[in-house]
VMD Tcl script that builds the backbone (N, CA, C; Angstrom):
set m [mol new atoms 330]
animate dup $m
set s [atomselect $m all]
$s set {name element resname resid chain x y z} {
  {N N MET 1 A -11.544 -0.991 31.949}
  {CA C MET 1 A -11.889 -1.507 30.636}
  {C C MET 1 A -10.614 -2.007 29.935}
  {N N ALA 2 A -10.661 -3.195 29.384}
  {CA C ALA 2 A -9.498 -3.802 28.722}
  {C C ALA 2 A -9.282 -3.187 27.342}
  {N N ASN 3 A -8.016 -3.066 26.981}
  {CA C ASN 3 A -7.687 -2.601 25.629}
  {C C ASN 3 A -8.058 -3.679 24.622}
  {N N ILE 4 A -8.568 -3.247 23.487}
  {CA C ILE 4 A -8.889 -4.168 22.402}
  {C C ILE 4 A -7.674 -4.245 21.488}
  {N N LYS 5 A -7.314 -5.451 21.097}
  {CA C LYS 5 A -6.182 -5.633 20.190}
  {C C LYS 5 A -6.673 -6.234 18.882}
  {N N SER 6 A -6.043 -5.822 17.810}
  {CA C SER 6 A -6.340 -6.356 16.496}
  {C C SER 6 A -5.024 -6.757 15.849}
  {N N LYS 7 A -5.027 -7.876 15.152}
  {CA C LYS 7 A -3.786 -8.392 14.575}
  {C C LYS 7 A -3.899 -8.454 13.060}
  {N N ILE 8 A -2.848 -7.981 12.385}
  {CA C ILE 8 A -2.712 -8.119 10.937}
  {C C ILE 8 A -1.460 -8.944 10.705}
  {N N GLU 9 A -1.604 -10.013 9.945}
  {CA C GLU 9 A -0.489 -10.928 9.726}
  {C C GLU 9 A -0.114 -10.963 8.249}
  {N N LEU 10 A 1.189 -10.868 7.960}
  {CA C LEU 10 A 1.714 -10.934 6.605}
  {C C LEU 10 A 2.615 -12.154 6.498}
  {N N ASN 11 A 2.428 -12.951 5.458}
  {CA C ASN 11 A 3.268 -14.124 5.233}
  {C C ASN 11 A 3.884 -14.033 3.844}
  {N N VAL 12 A 5.195 -14.208 3.795}
  {CA C VAL 12 A 5.944 -14.080 2.549}
  {C C VAL 12 A 6.689 -15.384 2.291}
  {N N GLU 13 A 6.417 -16.002 1.143}
  {CA C GLU 13 A 7.173 -17.184 0.722}
  {C C GLU 13 A 8.256 -16.719 -0.232}
  {N N LEU 14 A 9.511 -17.081 0.065}
  {CA C LEU 14 A 10.655 -16.647 -0.729}
  {C C LEU 14 A 11.243 -17.809 -1.518}
  {N N ASP 15 A 11.868 -17.480 -2.662}
  {CA C ASP 15 A 12.601 -18.505 -3.400}
  {C C ASP 15 A 14.010 -18.627 -2.814}
  {N N GLU 16 A 14.861 -19.418 -3.444}
  {CA C GLU 16 A 16.211 -19.644 -2.909}
  {C C GLU 16 A 17.054 -18.370 -2.879}
  {N N ASN 17 A 16.683 -17.364 -3.688}
  {CA C ASN 17 A 17.399 -16.074 -3.703}
  {C C ASN 17 A 16.714 -15.031 -2.819}
  {N N ARG 18 A 15.774 -15.476 -2.040}
  {CA C ARG 18 A 15.027 -14.613 -1.115}
  {C C ARG 18 A 14.164 -13.580 -1.847}
  {N N VAL 19 A 13.711 -13.941 -3.044}
  {CA C VAL 19 A 12.786 -13.107 -3.816}
  {C C VAL 19 A 11.374 -13.616 -3.532}
  {N N PRO 20 A 10.442 -12.705 -3.216}
  {CA C PRO 20 A 9.076 -13.151 -2.904}
  {C C PRO 20 A 8.417 -13.910 -4.059}
  {N N GLU 21 A 7.873 -15.080 -3.727}
  {CA C GLU 21 A 7.114 -15.874 -4.692}
  {C C GLU 21 A 5.622 -15.787 -4.403}
  {N N LYS 22 A 5.285 -15.743 -3.114}
  {CA C LYS 22 A 3.876 -15.655 -2.722}
  {C C LYS 22 A 3.741 -14.736 -1.514}
  {N N LEU 23 A 2.668 -13.959 -1.525}
  {CA C LEU 23 A 2.324 -13.083 -0.399}
  {C C LEU 23 A 0.904 -13.430 0.034}
  {N N HIS 24 A 0.710 -13.581 1.331}
  {CA C HIS 24 A -0.625 -13.816 1.894}
  {C C HIS 24 A -0.782 -12.929 3.118}
  {N N TRP 25 A -2.011 -12.517 3.368}
  {CA C TRP 25 A -2.256 -11.688 4.544}
  {C C TRP 25 A -3.575 -12.065 5.196}
  {N N THR 26 A -3.619 -11.814 6.499}
  {CA C THR 26 A -4.789 -12.120 7.308}
  {C C THR 26 A -5.089 -10.915 8.192}
  {N N ALA 27 A -6.351 -10.519 8.207}
  {CA C ALA 27 A -6.833 -9.463 9.100}
  {C C ALA 27 A -8.221 -9.906 9.562}
  {N N GLN 28 A -8.239 -10.657 10.655}
  {CA C GLN 28 A -9.487 -11.262 11.123}
  {C C GLN 28 A -10.603 -10.228 11.310}
  {N N ASP 29 A -10.265 -9.054 11.871}
  {CA C ASP 29 A -11.288 -8.019 12.097}
  {C C ASP 29 A -11.899 -7.525 10.796}
  {N N GLY 30 A -11.141 -7.639 9.701}
  {CA C GLY 30 A -11.643 -7.211 8.402}
  {C C GLY 30 A -12.220 -8.351 7.585}
  {N N GLY 31 A -12.271 -9.535 8.177}
  {CA C GLY 31 A -12.827 -10.693 7.485}
  {C C GLY 31 A -11.893 -11.270 6.427}
  {N N ILE 32 A -10.596 -10.969 6.522}
  {CA C ILE 32 A -9.621 -11.472 5.556}
  {C C ILE 32 A -8.855 -12.619 6.199}
  {N N SER 33 A -8.817 -13.762 5.511}
  {CA C SER 33 A -8.102 -14.913 6.046}
  {C C SER 33 A -7.204 -15.511 4.972}
  {N N ASN 34 A -5.906 -15.338 5.149}
  {CA C ASN 34 A -4.894 -15.918 4.263}
  {C C ASN 34 A -5.147 -15.575 2.793}
  {N N ALA 35 A -5.504 -14.323 2.526}
  {CA C ALA 35 A -5.779 -13.877 1.162}
  {C C ALA 35 A -4.469 -13.673 0.416}
  {N N GLU 36 A -4.452 -14.059 -0.865}
  {CA C GLU 36 A -3.252 -13.898 -1.673}
  {C C GLU 36 A -3.158 -12.467 -2.189}
  {N N ALA 37 A -1.933 -11.967 -2.298}
  {CA C ALA 37 A -1.664 -10.653 -2.871}
  {C C ALA 37 A -0.435 -10.774 -3.758}
  {N N LYS 38 A -0.356 -9.916 -4.757}
  {CA C LYS 38 A 0.817 -9.908 -5.639}
  {C C LYS 38 A 1.816 -8.833 -5.233}
  {N N ALA 39 A 1.358 -7.844 -4.463}
  {CA C ALA 39 A 2.242 -6.757 -4.027}
  {C C ALA 39 A 1.694 -6.164 -2.743}
  {N N MET 40 A 2.598 -5.516 -1.976}
  {CA C MET 40 A 2.184 -4.828 -0.761}
  {C C MET 40 A 3.162 -3.708 -0.449}
  {N N MET 41 A 2.644 -2.659 0.161}
  {CA C MET 41 A 3.459 -1.556 0.648}
  {C C MET 41 A 3.007 -1.273 2.066}
  {N N LEU 42 A 3.959 -1.238 2.974}
  {CA C LEU 42 A 3.649 -0.966 4.369}
  {C C LEU 42 A 4.566 0.153 4.847}
  {N N SER 43 A 3.977 1.211 5.386}
  {CA C SER 43 A 4.752 2.317 5.945}
  {C C SER 43 A 4.453 2.415 7.429}
  {N N VAL 44 A 5.503 2.608 8.210}
  {CA C VAL 44 A 5.379 2.760 9.655}
  {C C VAL 44 A 6.131 4.020 10.057}
  {N N TRP 45 A 5.518 4.868 10.875}
  {CA C TRP 45 A 6.157 6.097 11.323}
  {C C TRP 45 A 6.890 5.850 12.629}
  {N N ASP 46 A 8.200 6.144 12.646}
  {CA C ASP 46 A 9.006 6.059 13.854}
  {C C ASP 46 A 9.106 7.470 14.423}
  {N N SER 47 A 8.356 7.728 15.490}
  {CA C SER 47 A 8.291 9.065 16.078}
  {C C SER 47 A 9.619 9.493 16.690}
  {N N LYS 48 A 10.372 8.547 17.221}
  {CA C LYS 48 A 11.663 8.885 17.847}
  {C C LYS 48 A 12.663 9.407 16.821}
  {N N THR 49 A 12.771 8.715 15.686}
  {CA C THR 49 A 13.744 9.119 14.671}
  {C C THR 49 A 13.142 10.069 13.649}
  {N N GLN 50 A 11.813 10.286 13.743}
  {CA C GLN 50 A 11.096 11.163 12.808}
  {C C GLN 50 A 11.299 10.722 11.360}
  {N N GLU 51 A 11.134 9.395 11.154}
  {CA C GLU 51 A 11.255 8.904 9.788}
  {C C GLU 51 A 10.301 7.748 9.521}
  {N N SER 52 A 10.012 7.604 8.254}
  {CA C SER 52 A 9.129 6.551 7.778}
  {C C SER 52 A 9.948 5.299 7.501}
  {N N LEU 53 A 9.463 4.159 7.986}
  {CA C LEU 53 A 10.088 2.868 7.727}
  {C C LEU 53 A 9.158 2.123 6.773}
  {N N ARG 54 A 9.725 1.471 5.773}
  {CA C ARG 54 A 8.892 0.878 4.732}
  {C C ARG 54 A 9.259 -0.568 4.438}
  {N N ILE 55 A 8.240 -1.305 4.070}
  {CA C ILE 55 A 8.412 -2.638 3.506}
  {C C ILE 55 A 7.625 -2.637 2.196}
  {N N ASP 56 A 8.318 -2.801 1.088}
  {CA C ASP 56 A 7.690 -2.881 -0.232}
  {C C ASP 56 A 8.045 -4.233 -0.828}
  {N N LEU 57 A 7.046 -5.041 -1.106}
  {CA C LEU 57 A 7.277 -6.376 -1.652}
  {C C LEU 57 A 6.329 -6.635 -2.809}
  {N N TRP 58 A 6.813 -7.359 -3.796}
  {CA C TRP 58 A 5.951 -7.840 -4.863}
  {C C TRP 58 A 6.501 -9.168 -5.348}
  {N N THR 59 A 5.603 -10.007 -5.815}
  {CA C THR 59 A 6.009 -11.339 -6.276}
  {C C THR 59 A 6.630 -11.217 -7.666}
  {N N LYS 60 A 7.445 -12.223 -7.995}
  {CA C LYS 60 A 8.125 -12.156 -9.289}
  {C C LYS 60 A 7.159 -12.271 -10.460}
  {N N ASP 61 A 5.936 -12.755 -10.202}
  {CA C ASP 61 A 4.964 -12.838 -11.299}
  {C C ASP 61 A 3.966 -11.679 -11.308}
  {N N MET 62 A 4.268 -10.604 -10.564}
  {CA C MET 62 A 3.422 -9.402 -10.591}
  {C C MET 62 A 3.622 -8.710 -11.945}
  {N N PRO 63 A 2.569 -8.608 -12.757}
  {CA C PRO 63 A 2.711 -7.962 -14.066}
  {C C PRO 63 A 2.985 -6.455 -13.930}
  {N N VAL 64 A 3.836 -5.928 -14.796}
  {CA C VAL 64 A 4.203 -4.510 -14.744}
  {C C VAL 64 A 2.980 -3.620 -14.932}
  {N N ASP 65 A 2.064 -3.992 -15.819}
  {CA C ASP 65 A 0.870 -3.162 -16.023}
  {C C ASP 65 A 0.018 -3.102 -14.752}
  {N N GLU 66 A -0.059 -4.217 -14.025}
  {CA C GLU 66 A -0.785 -4.214 -12.747}
  {C C GLU 66 A -0.037 -3.393 -11.697}
  {N N MET 67 A 1.295 -3.421 -11.716}
  {CA C MET 67 A 2.090 -2.635 -10.769}
  {C C MET 67 A 1.824 -1.148 -10.969}
  {N N LYS 68 A 1.698 -0.715 -12.230}
  {CA C LYS 68 A 1.403 0.691 -12.514}
  {C C LYS 68 A 0.040 1.090 -11.948}
  {N N VAL 69 A -0.956 0.236 -12.106}
  {CA C VAL 69 A -2.293 0.504 -11.559}
  {C C VAL 69 A -2.244 0.493 -10.034}
  {N N PHE 70 A -1.505 -0.461 -9.464}
  {CA C PHE 70 A -1.337 -0.553 -8.009}
  {C C PHE 70 A -0.744 0.745 -7.461}
  {N N PHE 71 A 0.305 1.251 -8.106}
  {CA C PHE 71 A 0.913 2.509 -7.671}
  {C C PHE 71 A -0.083 3.653 -7.771}
  {N N HIS 72 A -0.810 3.725 -8.879}
  {CA C HIS 72 A -1.777 4.813 -9.046}
  {C C HIS 72 A -2.838 4.771 -7.946}
  {N N GLN 73 A -3.404 3.594 -7.714}
  {CA C GLN 73 A -4.444 3.468 -6.686}
  {C C GLN 73 A -3.878 3.783 -5.304}
  {N N THR 74 A -2.619 3.409 -5.055}
  {CA C THR 74 A -1.978 3.705 -3.777}
  {C C THR 74 A -1.789 5.212 -3.602}
  {N N LEU 75 A -1.362 5.887 -4.662}
  {CA C LEU 75 A -1.194 7.342 -4.598}
  {C C LEU 75 A -2.531 8.045 -4.342}
  {N N VAL 76 A -3.597 7.589 -5.007}
  {CA C VAL 76 A -4.929 8.160 -4.786}
  {C C VAL 76 A -5.363 7.934 -3.334}
  {N N ALA 77 A -5.140 6.722 -2.833}
  {CA C ALA 77 A -5.506 6.407 -1.448}
  {C C ALA 77 A -4.708 7.264 -0.468}
  {N N MET 78 A -3.423 7.475 -0.766}
  {CA C MET 78 A -2.598 8.315 0.098}
  {C C MET 78 A -3.100 9.754 0.092}
  {N N SER 79 A -3.556 10.239 -1.054}
  {CA C SER 79 A -4.134 11.588 -1.136}
  {C C SER 79 A -5.367 11.692 -0.243}
  {N N ASN 80 A -6.230 10.682 -0.314}
  {CA C ASN 80 A -7.447 10.672 0.512}
  {C C ASN 80 A -7.102 10.603 1.998}
  {N N THR 81 A -6.133 9.767 2.348}
  {CA C THR 81 A -5.713 9.653 3.741}
  {C C THR 81 A -5.094 10.955 4.228}
  {N N PHE 82 A -4.265 11.584 3.374}
  {CA C PHE 82 A -3.653 12.870 3.709}
  {C C PHE 82 A -4.742 13.894 4.028}
  {N N ASN 83 A -5.794 13.915 3.219}
  {CA C ASN 83 A -6.893 14.852 3.448}
  {C C ASN 83 A -7.602 14.581 4.770}
  {N N ARG 84 A -7.892 13.306 5.040}
  {CA C ARG 84 A -8.558 12.951 6.306}
  {C C ARG 84 A -7.687 13.300 7.510}
  {N N ALA 85 A -6.364 13.113 7.370}
  {CA C ALA 85 A -5.447 13.323 8.492}
  {C C ALA 85 A -5.133 14.795 8.735}
  {N N THR 86 A -5.142 15.603 7.664}
  {CA C THR 86 A -4.689 16.996 7.798}
  {C C THR 86 A -5.749 18.043 7.497}
  {N N GLN 87 A -6.814 17.660 6.799}
  {CA C GLN 87 A -7.833 18.592 6.313}
  {C C GLN 87 A -7.223 19.697 5.433}
  {N N ASP 88 A -6.084 19.425 4.817}
  {CA C ASP 88 A -5.412 20.383 3.933}
  {C C ASP 88 A -5.954 20.189 2.520}
  {N N GLU 89 A -7.042 20.915 2.218}
  {CA C GLU 89 A -7.738 20.758 0.939}
  {C C GLU 89 A -6.866 21.166 -0.247}
  {N N LYS 90 A -6.078 22.221 -0.076}
  {CA C LYS 90 A -5.269 22.736 -1.178}
  {C C LYS 90 A -4.202 21.722 -1.597}
  {N N MET 91 A -3.487 21.173 -0.627}
  {CA C MET 91 A -2.460 20.190 -0.957}
  {C C MET 91 A -3.084 18.891 -1.456}
  {N N THR 92 A -4.235 18.530 -0.908}
  {CA C THR 92 A -4.927 17.335 -1.391}
  {C C THR 92 A -5.273 17.489 -2.865}
  {N N ALA 93 A -5.759 18.653 -3.244}
  {CA C ALA 93 A -6.087 18.906 -4.653}
  {C C ALA 93 A -4.833 18.795 -5.520}
  {N N THR 94 A -3.719 19.307 -5.032}
  {CA C THR 94 A -2.457 19.221 -5.766}
  {C C THR 94 A -2.032 17.764 -5.926}
  {N N MET 95 A -2.178 16.992 -4.849}
  {CA C MET 95 A -1.826 15.575 -4.908}
  {C C MET 95 A -2.717 14.836 -5.906}
  {N N LYS 96 A -4.006 15.151 -5.904}
  {CA C LYS 96 A -4.933 14.492 -6.832}
  {C C LYS 96 A -4.636 14.887 -8.273}
  {N N ASP 97 A -4.210 16.141 -8.479}
  {CA C ASP 97 A -3.788 16.563 -9.821}
  {C C ASP 97 A -2.606 15.712 -10.285}
  {N N PHE 98 A -1.655 15.479 -9.381}
  {CA C PHE 98 A -0.519 14.631 -9.739}
  {C C PHE 98 A -0.985 13.214 -10.063}
  {N N CYS 99 A -1.926 12.682 -9.284}
  {CA C CYS 99 A -2.446 11.335 -9.548}
  {C C CYS 99 A -3.062 11.256 -10.943}
  {N N ASP 100 A -3.798 12.292 -11.324}
  {CA C ASP 100 A -4.381 12.339 -12.671}
  {C C ASP 100 A -3.280 12.371 -13.732}
  {N N TYR 101 A -2.251 13.181 -13.498}
  {CA C TYR 101 A -1.112 13.292 -14.410}
  {C C TYR 101 A -0.392 11.941 -14.529}
  {N N PHE 102 A -0.184 11.289 -13.394}
  {CA C PHE 102 A 0.467 9.982 -13.331}
  {C C PHE 102 A -0.301 8.975 -14.187}
  {N N ALA 103 A -1.623 8.922 -14.000}
  {CA C ALA 103 A -2.473 7.988 -14.750}
  {C C ALA 103 A -2.443 8.309 -16.242}
  {N N GLU 104 A -2.468 9.597 -16.559}
  {CA C GLU 104 A -2.450 10.013 -17.962}
  {C C GLU 104 A -1.138 9.602 -18.633}
  {N N LYS 105 A -0.007 9.869 -17.970}
  {CA C LYS 105 A 1.301 9.544 -18.536}
  {C C LYS 105 A 1.505 8.040 -18.693}
  {N N LEU 106 A 0.945 7.260 -17.777}
  {CA C LEU 106 A 1.062 5.797 -17.865}
  {C C LEU 106 A -0.050 5.186 -18.709}
  {N N GLU 107 A -0.958 6.045 -19.187}
  {CA C GLU 107 A -2.100 5.593 -19.991}
  {C C GLU 107 A -2.921 4.538 -19.250}
  {N N ILE 108 A -3.188 4.845 -17.978}
  {CA C ILE 108 A -4.027 3.971 -17.148}
  {C C ILE 108 A -5.466 4.436 -17.313}
  {N N LYS 109 A -6.334 3.522 -17.676}
  {CA C LYS 109 A -7.751 3.868 -17.837}
  {C C LYS 109 A -8.405 3.945 -16.462}
  {N N LYS 110 A -9.258 4.962 -16.281}
  {CA C LYS 110 A -9.944 5.120 -14.984}
  {C C LYS 110 A -11.253 4.360 -14.999}
}
mol reanalyze $m
mol bondsrecalc $m
mol representation Tube
mol addrep $m
């Protein structure tokens, strides 16, 4: 049986100072084709070095208020993923408490 491959493509348009102006992504399996984004965070685990490698990008026209919401939603998603990956209910609850605190301090409406 052949291995199935799936491709996710990220395209970044930079200005003359190499600052992102436009971000687009494609994930054919997810029905996404050249969709625009204002920000992205990508984490990759390097098992050999036992460390996380990251790419964090946002366009220069990403509004700060949207960035705060983006971070909050990302933290909530990470809490959910942590729970699915570890089944550690106690730490998940602690993480979700922090997410609530984060939203409250930034005055983000739910």
